[in-house]
C-alpha positions in Angstrom: 79.3 92.1 93.9 81.0 93.3 90.9 79.3 94.0 87.7 80.1 92.6 84.0 82.4 95.4 82.6 83.0 97.1 86.1 86.7 97.6 86.8 88.3 97.8 90.1 91.8 99.5 90.6 94.0 98.5 93.7 96.6 101.0 95.1 99.0 98.7 96.9 102.2 98.9 99.1 104.8 96.0 98.8 107.7 95.6 101.3 110.7 93.3 101.3 112.2 91.7 104.4 114.7 94.5 104.8 112.2 97.0 104.9 112.2 98.5 101.2 108.5 100.0 100.2 107.3 100.3 96.8 103.9 101.7 96.0 102.0 100.7 92.8 98.5 100.4 91.0 96.9 97.8 89.0 93.5 96.6 87.6 94.4 92.9 88.6 95.7 92.9 92.2 96.2 89.0 92.1 97.9 89.0 88.8 100.3 91.9 89.5 101.3 90.6 92.8 102.0 87.1 91.2 104.3 89.2 88.8 106.4 90.9 91.3 106.6 87.6 93.2 108.1 85.8 90.1 110.4 89.0 89.3 108.6 89.1 85.8 109.9 92.4 85.2 113.5 93.9 85.8 113.4 97.0 88.0 113.4 98.1 91.3 111.0 95.5 92.6 113.0 92.4 91.6 116.3 94.2 92.3 115.5 94.8 95.9 113.5 91.6 96.4 110.1 93.6 97.2 107.3 91.3 96.8 105.4 91.0 100.1 102.0 92.7 100.0 101.5 94.9 102.9 98.5 96.9 102.2 96.2 97.7 99.4 93.1 100.1 98.8 90.6 99.2 95.9 88.7 101.9 93.8 86.1 101.8 91.1 87.5 104.6 89.5 90.9 104.7 87.9 91.4 108.5 88.2 90.6 108.2 92.0 93.2 105.3 92.3 96.0 107.1 90.6 95.4 110.3 92.7 95.7 108.1 95.7 98.7 106.5 94.5 100.4 109.9 93.8 99.3 111.0 97.4 100.8 107.8 99.0 103.9 108.2 97.2 104.4 111.9 98.3 104.2 110.6 102.0 107.3 110.3 104.4 108.3 106.9 105.3 106.9 107.3 108.7 103.5 107.9 107.4 103.5 104.9 105.1 104.6 102.8 107.7 101.9 104.1 110.0 99.4 103.2 107.4 100.7 99.6 107.0 100.7 99.1 110.6 97.1 100.4 111.5 95.7 97.4 109.6 98.7 95.1 109.4 100.9 95.5 112.5 102.8 92.5 111.9 103.6 93.1 108.5 102.2 89.9 107.2 102.3 89.1 103.6 98.6 89.5 102.6 99.0 87.7 99.4 101.0 84.8 100.7 98.1 82.3 100.1 97.2 83.6 96.5 100.7 82.1 95.3 100.5 79.0 96.9 99.8 75.9 94.8 96.7 74.2 96.1 96.9 71.0 97.6 95.6 68.1 95.4 93.4 65.7 97.6 92.0 62.3 96.4 88.1 61.9 96.6 88.7 59.6 99.7 90.2 62.5 101.5 87.1 64.7 101.0 84.8 62.3 102.1 86.4 61.4 105.2 
């Protein structure tokens, strides 16, 4: 469990349906992925429609996360693909449910 004031930093890999990859770092993964999906910022991910979360790692120290991001960015594509496929062989969008609107139900639906 995360304590008050404790930060978590995520290094993540996004992909597009055409196979383009992007590596980033954030202190709020859910919020950042929602920004990518909404194309909030102009740039690489918006231009190439790179918005599917394929892989992520979480760290307690920002310096460790930054070092890992740099390491992954230095890898050849084949090594990045192998990392993704080790834990996500189907290239499923791990964030799909994060961006769906919750289904509203009535009280009657919940008691039946």
